[in-house]
N, CA, C and O atoms as a GROMACS GRO file, in nm:
protein
  468
    1MET      N    1   4.044  16.179   9.427
    1MET     CA    2   4.186  16.170   9.449
    1MET      C    3   4.218  16.124   9.589
    1MET      O    4   4.324  16.065   9.613
    2SER      N    5   4.132  16.150   9.676
    2SER     CA    6   4.159  16.108   9.814
    2SER      C    7   4.164  15.956   9.825
    2SER      O    8   4.242  15.903   9.905
    3SER      N    9   4.085  15.886   9.748
    3SER     CA   10   4.090  15.740   9.751
    3SER      C   11   4.222  15.691   9.692
    3SER      O   12   4.278  15.592   9.739
    4GLU      N   13   4.272  15.760   9.592
    4GLU     CA   14   4.401  15.722   9.534
    4GLU      C   15   4.515  15.748   9.633
    4GLU      O   16   4.609  15.669   9.638
    5ALA      N   17   4.508  15.852   9.708
    5ALA     CA   18   4.610  15.883   9.808
    5ALA      C   19   4.609  15.778   9.920
    5ALA      O   20   4.714  15.738   9.969
    6GLN      N   21   4.489  15.736   9.957
    6GLN     CA   22   4.480  15.633  10.060
    6GLN      C   23   4.538  15.500  10.010
    6GLN      O   24   4.602  15.428  10.087
    7GLN      N   25   4.516  15.468   9.884
    7GLN     CA   26   4.570  15.345   9.828
    7GLN      C   27   4.723  15.350   9.824
    7GLN      O   28   4.789  15.250   9.850
    8LEU      N   29   4.777  15.467   9.791
    8LEU     CA   30   4.923  15.482   9.788
    8LEU      C   31   4.982  15.465   9.928
    8LEU      O   32   5.087  15.404   9.945
    9GLN      N   33   4.913  15.520  10.027
    9GLN     CA   34   4.962  15.506  10.164
    9GLN      C   35   4.956  15.359  10.209
    9GLN      O   36   5.043  15.314  10.282
   10GLN      N   37   4.855  15.287  10.166
   10GLN     CA   38   4.844  15.147  10.205
   10GLN      C   39   4.949  15.060  10.133
   10GLN      O   40   4.996  14.961  10.189
   11GLU      N   41   4.983  15.096  10.010
   11GLU     CA   42   5.081  15.019   9.935
   11GLU      C   43   5.222  15.038   9.989
   11GLU      O   44   5.304  14.947   9.982
   12VAL      N   45   5.251  15.154  10.042
   12VAL     CA   46   5.384  15.179  10.098
   12VAL      C   47   5.390  15.112  10.234
   12VAL      O   48   5.319  15.149  10.328
   13ILE      N   49   5.477  15.011  10.244
   13ILE     CA   50   5.489  14.935  10.369
   13ILE      C   51   5.624  14.970  10.431
   13ILE      O   52   5.727  14.965  10.365
   14THR      N   53   5.621  15.004  10.556
   14THR     CA   54   5.744  15.038  10.626
   14THR      C   55   5.816  14.908  10.665
   14THR      O   56   5.754  14.802  10.669
   15PRO      N   57   5.946  14.916  10.693
   15PRO     CA   58   6.019  14.796  10.734
   15PRO      C   59   5.962  14.732  10.860
   15PRO      O   60   5.962  14.609  10.871
   16ALA      N   61   5.914  14.810  10.954
   16ALA     CA   62   5.855  14.755  11.076
   16ALA      C   63   5.730  14.675  11.042
   16ALA      O   64   5.707  14.568  11.098
   17GLN      N   65   5.648  14.726  10.948
   17GLN     CA   66   5.529  14.654  10.909
   17GLN      C   67   5.565  14.524  10.836
   17GLN      O   68   5.498  14.422  10.851
   18ARG      N   69   5.670  14.529  10.756
   18ARG     CA   70   5.715  14.410  10.684
   18ARG      C   71   5.760  14.302  10.784
   18ARG      O   72   5.730  14.184  10.765
   19VAL      N   73   5.833  14.342  10.889
   19VAL     CA   74   5.876  14.247  10.991
   19VAL      C   75   5.755  14.187  11.062
   19VAL      O   76   5.751  14.067  11.087
   20ARG      N   77   5.658  14.270  11.094
   20ARG     CA   78   5.538  14.219  11.160
   20ARG      C   79   5.465  14.120  11.070
   20ARG      O   80   5.417  14.016  11.117
   21ASN      N   81   5.457  14.151  10.940
   21ASN     CA   82   5.389  14.060  10.848
   21ASN      C   83   5.467  13.928  10.833
   21ASN      O   84   5.408  13.821  10.826
   22ASP      N   85   5.600  13.939  10.830
   22ASP     CA   86   5.681  13.818  10.824
   22ASP      C   87   5.662  13.734  10.950
   22ASP      O   88   5.652  13.612  10.943
   23TRP      N   89   5.658  13.800  11.064
   23TRP     CA   90   5.638  13.730  11.191
   23TRP      C   91   5.504  13.661  11.193
   23TRP      O   92   5.493  13.546  11.238
   24ARG      N   93   5.401  13.728  11.146
   24ARG     CA   94   5.267  13.667  11.143
   24ARG      C   95   5.265  13.545  11.051
   24ARG      O   96   5.205  13.443  11.084
   25SER      N   97   5.330  13.556  10.936
   25SER     CA   98   5.332  13.442  10.844
   25SER      C   99   5.411  13.325  10.906
   25SER      O  100   5.376  13.209  10.886
   26PHE      N  101   5.517  13.357  10.980
   26PHE     CA  102   5.594  13.253  11.048
   26PHE      C  103   5.509  13.184  11.155
   26PHE      O  104   5.509  13.061  11.165
   27VAL      N  105   5.436  13.262  11.233
   27VAL     CA  106   5.351  13.205  11.338
   27VAL      C  107   5.242  13.118  11.275
   27VAL      O  108   5.208  13.013  11.330
   28GLU      N  109   5.189  13.160  11.162
   28GLU     CA  110   5.088  13.080  11.094
   28GLU      C  111   5.147  12.948  11.045
   28GLU      O  112   5.081  12.844  11.049
   29LYS      N  113   5.271  12.952  10.999
   29LYS     CA  114   5.336  12.829  10.951
   29LYS      C  115   5.367  12.733  11.066
   29LYS      O  116   5.366  12.612  11.046
   30VAL      N  117   5.393  12.787  11.185
   30VAL     CA  118   5.429  12.705  11.300
   30VAL      C  119   5.306  12.673  11.385
   30VAL      O  120   5.320  12.616  11.493
   31SER      N  121   5.193  12.708  11.341
   31SER     CA  122   5.071  12.685  11.420
   31SER      C  123   5.044  12.535  11.435
   31SER      O  124   5.108  12.452  11.370
   32TYR      N  125   4.950  12.502  11.519
   32TYR     CA  126   4.916  12.362  11.549
   32TYR      C  127   4.876  12.287  11.423
   32TYR      O  128   4.917  12.174  11.402
   33LYS      N  129   4.796  12.350  11.340
   33LYS     CA  130   4.748  12.286  11.217
   33LYS      C  131   4.865  12.254  11.123
   33LYS      O  132   4.869  12.148  11.061
   34ALA      N  133   4.958  12.347  11.114
   34ALA     CA  134   5.073  12.325  11.027
   34ALA      C  135   5.160  12.211  11.080
   34ALA      O  136   5.214  12.131  11.003
   35ILE      N  137   5.175  12.204  11.212
   35ILE     CA  138   5.255  12.096  11.271
   35ILE      C  139   5.187  11.962  11.248
   35ILE      O  140   5.253  11.864  11.214
   36VAL      N  141   5.057  11.956  11.266
   36VAL     CA  142   4.984  11.831  11.246
   36VAL      C  143   4.992  11.787  11.100
   36VAL      O  144   5.004  11.668  11.072
   37ASN      N  145   4.987  11.881  11.009
   37ASN     CA  146   4.996  11.846  10.867
   37ASN      C  147   5.135  11.794  10.831
   37ASN      O  148   5.149  11.719  10.734
   38ASN      N  149   5.238  11.832  10.905
   38ASN     CA  150   5.375  11.793  10.874
   38ASN      C  151   5.428  11.679  10.961
   38ASN      O  152   5.548  11.655  10.962
   39ILE      N  153   5.341  11.610  11.034
   39ILE     CA  154   5.385  11.501  11.120
   39ILE      C  155   5.459  11.392  11.041
   39ILE      O  156   5.562  11.345  11.090
   40PRO      N  157   5.413  11.349  10.924
   40PRO     CA  158   5.490  11.247  10.851
   40PRO      C  159   5.632  11.295  10.818
   40PRO      O  160   5.727  11.217  10.826
   41TYR      N  161   5.647  11.420  10.782
   41TYR     CA  162   5.780  11.474  10.752
   41TYR      C  163   5.868  11.472  10.877
   41TYR      O  164   5.984  11.432  10.871
   42PHE      N  165   5.813  11.515  10.991
   42PHE     CA  166   5.889  11.516  11.115
   42PHE      C  167   5.928  11.373  11.157
   42PHE      O  168   6.038  11.349  11.206
   43ALA      N  169   5.835  11.278  11.136
   43ALA     CA  170   5.865  11.138  11.169
   43ALA      C  171   5.977  11.085  11.080
   43ALA      O  172   6.065  11.013  11.127
   44PHE      N  173   5.974  11.121  10.953
   44PHE     CA  174   6.080  11.079  10.861
   44PHE      C  175   6.215  11.137  10.901
   44PHE      O  176   6.316  11.067  10.899
   45VAL      N  177   6.217  11.264  10.938
   45VAL     CA  178   6.341  11.328  10.981
   45VAL      C  179   6.392  11.263  11.110
   45VAL      O  180   6.512  11.242  11.125
   46ALA      N  181   6.301  11.232  11.203
   46ALA     CA  182   6.341  11.166  11.328
   46ALA      C  183   6.398  11.027  11.299
   46ALA      O  184   6.497  10.987  11.360
   47LEU      N  185   6.336  10.954  11.208
   47LEU     CA  186   6.386  10.822  11.170
   47LEU      C  187   6.526  10.832  11.109
   47LEU      O  188   6.614  10.752  11.140
   48LEU      N  189   6.547  10.931  11.023
   48LEU     CA  190   6.680  10.952  10.965
   48LEU      C  191   6.783  10.984  11.072
   48LEU      O  192   6.897  10.937  11.066
   49CYS      N  193   6.744  11.064  11.171
   49CYS     CA  194   6.836  11.097  11.281
   49CYS      C  195   6.874  10.972  11.360
   49CYS      O  196   6.990  10.952  11.394
   50VAL      N  197   6.775  10.889  11.390
   50VAL     CA  198   6.802  10.766  11.464
   50VAL      C  199   6.894  10.674  11.384
   50VAL      O  200   6.988  10.616  11.440
   51LEU      N  201   6.868  10.660  11.254
   51LEU     CA  202   6.954  10.576  11.171
   51LEU      C  203   7.095  10.631  11.163
   51LEU      O  204   7.192  10.555  11.167
   52TYR      N  205   7.109  10.761  11.153
   52TYR     CA  206   7.241  10.824  11.147
   52TYR      C  207   7.320  10.800  11.276
   52TYR      O  208   7.438  10.767  11.271
   53ILE      N  209   7.254  10.816  11.388
   53ILE     CA  210   7.320  10.796  11.518
   53ILE      C  211   7.360  10.650  11.536
   53ILE      O  212   7.473  10.621  11.577
   54SER      N  213   7.270  10.558  11.504
   54SER     CA  214   7.303  10.417  11.521
   54SER      C  215   7.414  10.374  11.426
   54SER      O  216   7.499  10.293  11.462
   55ASN      N  217   7.414  10.428  11.306
   55ASN     CA  218   7.519  10.396  11.209
   55ASN      C  219   7.654  10.447  11.258
   55ASN      O  220   7.755  10.376  11.244
   56SER      N  221   7.659  10.565  11.313
   56SER     CA  222   7.786  10.619  11.362
   56SER      C  223   7.836  10.540  11.483
   56SER      O  224   7.956  10.517  11.496
   57HIS      N  225   7.746  10.497  11.572
   57HIS     CA  226   7.786  10.415  11.686
   57HIS      C  227   7.843  10.280  11.638
   57HIS      O  228   7.943  10.232  11.690
   58ARG      N  229   7.778  10.222  11.540
   58ARG     CA  230   7.824  10.094  11.488
   58ARG      C  231   7.960  10.110  11.419
   58ARG      O  232   8.046  10.022  11.431
   59ALA      N  233   7.980  10.219  11.349
   59ALA     CA  234   8.109  10.243  11.283
   59ALA      C  235   8.220  10.260  11.385
   59ALA      O  236   8.330  10.208  11.365
   60VAL      N  237   8.193  10.331  11.494
   60VAL     CA  238   8.294  10.348  11.599
   60VAL      C  239   8.327  10.213  11.663
   60VAL      O  240   8.444  10.183  11.688
   61GLU      N  241   8.225  10.134  11.688
   61GLU     CA  242   8.246  10.002  11.748
   61GLU      C  243   8.327   9.912  11.655
   61GLU      O  244   8.416   9.840  11.701
   62MET      N  245   8.298   9.915  11.526
   62MET     CA  246   8.372   9.834  11.430
   62MET      C  247   8.518   9.880  11.421
   62MET      O  248   8.608   9.798  11.407
   63GLN      N  249   8.541  10.011  11.429
   63GLN     CA  250   8.678  10.063  11.424
   63GLN      C  251   8.757  10.017  11.546
   63GLN      O  252   8.874   9.980  11.533
   64ARG      N  253   8.695  10.019  11.662
   64ARG     CA  254   8.762   9.969  11.783
   64ARG      C  255   8.797   9.822  11.770
   64ARG      O  256   8.908   9.781  11.804
   65GLU      N  257   8.704   9.743  11.720
   65GLU     CA  258   8.728   9.600  11.703
   65GLU      C  259   8.839   9.578  11.600
   65GLU      O  260   8.922   9.489  11.616
   66LEU      N  261   8.838   9.656  11.494
   66LEU     CA  262   8.942   9.644  11.392
   66LEU      C  263   9.080   9.677  11.449
   66LEU      O  264   9.177   9.609  11.418
   67ASN      N  265   9.089   9.781  11.530
   67ASN     CA  266   9.216   9.815  11.593
   67ASN      C  267   9.264   9.703  11.684
   67ASN      O  268   9.383   9.671  11.686
   68GLU      N  269   9.171   9.643  11.759
   68GLU     CA  270   9.207   9.533  11.848
   68GLU      C  271   9.258   9.413  11.768
   68GLU      O  272   9.357   9.351  11.805
   69GLN      N  273   9.189   9.381  11.658
   69GLN     CA  274   9.231   9.270  11.574
   69GLN      C  275   9.367   9.296  11.509
   69GLN      O  276   9.446   9.204  11.491
   70ASN      N  277   9.394   9.421  11.472
   70ASN     CA  278   9.525   9.456  11.416
   70ASN      C  279   9.637   9.436  11.518
   70ASN      O  280   9.746   9.391  11.482
   71LYS      N  281   9.610   9.471  11.644
   71LYS     CA  282   9.710   9.447  11.748
   71LYS      C  283   9.738   9.298  11.763
   71LYS      O  284   9.854   9.258  11.773
   72ILE      N  285   9.633   9.217  11.763
   72ILE     CA  286   9.649   9.072  11.775
   72ILE      C  287   9.727   9.018  11.655
   72ILE      O  288   9.814   8.932  11.670
   73LEU      N  289   9.695   9.069  11.536
   73LEU     CA  290   9.764   9.025  11.414
   73LEU      C  291   9.912   9.060  11.419
   73LEU      O  292   9.996   8.978  11.380
   74LYS      N  293   9.946   9.179  11.466
   74LYS     CA  294  10.087   9.217  11.479
   74LYS      C  295  10.160   9.124  11.574
   74LYS      O  296  10.272   9.081  11.546
   75GLU      N  297  10.097   9.094  11.688
   75GLU     CA  298  10.159   9.004  11.785
   75GLU      C  299  10.181   8.866  11.726
   75GLU      O  300  10.288   8.808  11.744
   76LEU      N  301  10.082   8.812  11.656
   76LEU     CA  302  10.096   8.681  11.593
   76LEU      C  303  10.204   8.683  11.484
   76LEU      O  304  10.277   8.585  11.468
   77ARG      N  305  10.213   8.792  11.411
   77ARG     CA  306  10.315   8.803  11.307
   77ARG      C  307  10.455   8.800  11.369
   77ARG      O  308  10.546   8.736  11.316
   78TRP      N  309  10.472   8.870  11.483
   78TRP     CA  310  10.601   8.869  11.551
   78TRP      C  311  10.634   8.729  11.603
   78TRP      O  312  10.748   8.684  11.594
   79LYS      N  313  10.535   8.660  11.657
   79LYS     CA  314  10.558   8.523  11.703
   79LYS      C  315  10.599   8.432  11.587
   79LYS      O  316  10.689   8.349  11.601
   80TYR      N  317  10.531   8.448  11.474
   80TYR     CA  318  10.563   8.368  11.355
   80TYR      C  319  10.707   8.393  11.311
   80TYR      O  320  10.780   8.298  11.284
   81MET      N  321  10.748   8.519  11.304
   81MET     CA  322  10.885   8.553  11.262
   81MET      C  323  10.987   8.495  11.361
   81MET      O  324  11.092   8.446  11.319
   82ASP      N  325  10.956   8.500  11.490
   82ASP     CA  326  11.046   8.447  11.591
   82ASP      C  327  11.062   8.296  11.576
   82ASP      O  328  11.174   8.245  11.576
   83VAL      N  329  10.952   8.225  11.562
   83VAL     CA  330  10.957   8.079  11.547
   83VAL      C  331  11.027   8.042  11.416
   83VAL      O  332  11.104   7.946  11.412
   84LYS      N  333  11.003   8.117  11.311
   84LYS     CA  334  11.066   8.091  11.181
   84LYS      C  335  11.218   8.108  11.192
   84LYS      O  336  11.293   8.025  11.139
   85SER      N  337  11.263   8.213  11.258
   85SER     CA  338  11.407   8.234  11.272
   85SER      C  339  11.470   8.125  11.360
   85SER      O  340  11.581   8.081  11.333
   86GLN      N  341  11.401   8.083  11.465
   86GLN     CA  342  11.452   7.974  11.549
   86GLN      C  343  11.462   7.844  11.469
   86GLN      O  344  11.560   7.770  11.484
   87LEU      N  345  11.363   7.817  11.386
   87LEU     CA  346  11.365   7.696  11.304
   87LEU      C  347  11.479   7.701  11.202
   87LEU      O  348  11.545   7.600  11.179
   88MET      N  349  11.502   7.816  11.143
   88MET     CA  350  11.612   7.829  11.048
   88MET      C  351  11.746   7.807  11.117
   88MET      O  352  11.838   7.749  11.059
   89TYR      N  353  11.758   7.852  11.240
   89TYR     CA  354  11.882   7.832  11.316
   89TYR      C  355  11.903   7.685  11.348
   89TYR      O  356  12.015   7.634  11.338
   90VAL      N  357  11.795   7.617  11.386
   90VAL     CA  358  11.804   7.475  11.422
   90VAL      C  359  11.835   7.391  11.299
   90VAL      O  360  11.898   7.286  11.312
   91LYS      N  361  11.794   7.432  11.181
   91LYS     CA  362  11.816   7.354  11.059
   91LYS      C  363  11.954   7.374  10.998
   91LYS      O  364  11.986   7.310  10.899
   92THR      N  365  12.036   7.460  11.054
   92THR     CA  366  12.171   7.478  10.999
   92THR      C  367  12.253   7.351  11.020
   92THR      O  368  12.225   7.272  11.111
   93GLU      N  369  12.354   7.333  10.937
   93GLU     CA  370  12.432   7.209  10.939
   93GLU      C  371  12.504   7.190  11.073
   93GLU      O  372  12.509   7.078  11.125
   94THR      N  373  12.559   7.296  11.129
   94THR     CA  374  12.631   7.282  11.256
   94THR      C  375  12.537   7.242  11.368
   94THR      O  376  12.574   7.161  11.453
   95GLN      N  377  12.417   7.298  11.371
   95GLN     CA  378  12.322   7.262  11.476
   95GLN      C  379  12.273   7.119  11.460
   95GLN      O  380  12.252   7.048  11.558
   96VAL      N  381  12.254   7.076  11.335
   96VAL     CA  382  12.211   6.938  11.310
   96VAL      C  383  12.319   6.842  11.357
   96VAL      O  384  12.288   6.738  11.416
   97MET      N  385  12.446   6.875  11.330
   97MET     CA  386  12.556   6.789  11.373
   97MET      C  387  12.563   6.782  11.526
   97MET      O  388  12.584   6.674  11.582
   98LYS      N  389  12.546   6.895  11.594
   98LYS     CA  390  12.548   6.897  11.741
   98LYS      C  391  12.435   6.812  11.799
   98LYS      O  392  12.457   6.736  11.894
   99ASN      N  393  12.317   6.823  11.742
   99ASN     CA  394  12.202   6.746  11.791
   99ASN      C  395  12.218   6.597  11.759
   99ASN      O  396  12.173   6.512  11.835
  100ALA      N  397  12.283   6.566  11.647
  100ALA     CA  398  12.303   6.426  11.610
  100ALA      C  399  12.405   6.360  11.700
  100ALA      O  400  12.394   6.240  11.728
  101GLU      N  401  12.505   6.434  11.748
  101GLU     CA  402  12.606   6.378  11.838
  101GLU      C  403  12.543   6.330  11.968
  101GLU      O  404  12.591   6.233  12.028
  102HIS      N  405  12.436   6.395  12.014
  102HIS     CA  406  12.370   6.355  12.138
  102HIS      C  407  12.307   6.217  12.127
  102HIS      O  408  12.296   6.145  12.227
  103ILE      N  409  12.266   6.179  12.008
  103ILE     CA  410  12.205   6.046  11.993
  103ILE      C  411  12.302   5.945  11.933
  103ILE      O  412  12.264   5.832  11.904
  104GLY      N  413  12.427   5.985  11.915
  104GLY     CA  414  12.531   5.891  11.873
  104GLY      C  415  12.560   5.890  11.724
  104GLY      O  416  12.633   5.801  11.681
  105LEU      N  417  12.510   5.976  11.646
  105LEU     CA  418  12.537   5.980  11.502
  105LEU      C  419  12.656   6.071  11.476
  105LEU      O  420  12.675   6.172  11.544
  106LYS      N  421  12.738   6.032  11.375
  106LYS     CA  422  12.853   6.113  11.339
  106LYS      C  423  12.845   6.144  11.190
  106LYS      O  424  12.788   6.067  11.113
  107PRO      N  425  12.902   6.258  11.148
  107PRO     CA  426  12.899   6.290  11.005
  107PRO      C  427  12.991   6.196  10.928
  107PRO      O  428  13.093   6.150  10.980
  108SER      N  429  12.956   6.168  10.804
  108SER     CA  430  13.034   6.080  10.720
  108SER      C  431  13.161   6.153  10.675
  108SER      O  432  13.157   6.271  10.640
  109LEU      N  433  13.274   6.082  10.676
  109LEU     CA  434  13.399   6.142  10.634
  109LEU      C  435  13.418   6.130  10.483
  109LEU      O  436  13.493   6.208  10.423
  110MET      N  437  13.351   6.034  10.420
  110MET     CA  438  13.362   6.015  10.274
  110MET      C  439  13.255   6.103  10.208
  110MET      O  440  13.146   6.122  10.262
  111PRO      N  441  13.288   6.155  10.090
  111PRO     CA  442  13.189   6.233  10.018
  111PRO      C  443  13.077   6.143   9.965
  111PRO      O  444  13.094   6.022   9.953
  112ALA      N  445  12.966   6.202   9.936
  112ALA     CA  446  12.853   6.126   9.885
  112ALA      C  447  12.885   6.074   9.744
  112ALA      O  448  12.955   6.140   9.668
  113TYR      N  449  12.833   5.956   9.711
  113TYR     CA  450  12.856   5.900   9.577
  113TYR      C  451  12.725   5.844   9.528
  113TYR      O  452  12.632   5.820   9.605
  114LYS      N  453  12.721   5.822   9.394
  114LYS     CA  454  12.600   5.775   9.330
  114LYS      C  455  12.619   5.631   9.287
  114LYS      O  456  12.723   5.597   9.231
  115VAL      N  457  12.524   5.547   9.313
  115VAL     CA  458  12.531   5.405   9.275
  115VAL      C  459  12.460   5.391   9.143
  115VAL      O  460  12.343   5.426   9.130
  116ASN      N  461  12.532   5.339   9.043
  116ASN     CA  462  12.475   5.316   8.910
  116ASN      C  463  12.448   5.168   8.891
  116ASN      O  464  12.523   5.086   8.943
  117LYS      N  465  12.347   5.134   8.819
  117LYS     CA  466  12.313   4.992   8.790
  117LYS      C  467  12.377   4.946   8.665
  117LYS      O  468  12.360   4.831   8.626
   0.00000   0.00000   0.00000
C-alpha cells in the first residue's frame, strides 16, 4: 500500500508545480533548437511584415497624390466654367452687335427672307 500512496502523491500536482512545468515546457519551446527549426516560419512572417509596411506606405503616397490631383481638377473645372460663361456672354446678340460696330458692320433693318428658284 505504501507504493500506492506514493503514486497518489505523485499524481496530485499542486498549482505551483503546474506553473513550473508550464514554464519548463515554454523554455523548451523557445530553446535554440526550436528557434533554428522555425527559421523558415520567422522569415515568412518577417517578409509579410515588410510587404504590409511597404503596401501601407504606397497606399498613403497614392492617397496624397490623388488628393493633389483632385485639387488640380477642381481648379481646372472652375477655369472651364469661367471661360464658358465668358464665351456665352460674348456670343449674345447685343455683344455681337457692339463688336461688329467697331469694324463698321451694322445690323440689317429688313427681316431675313428666303430666295426661291
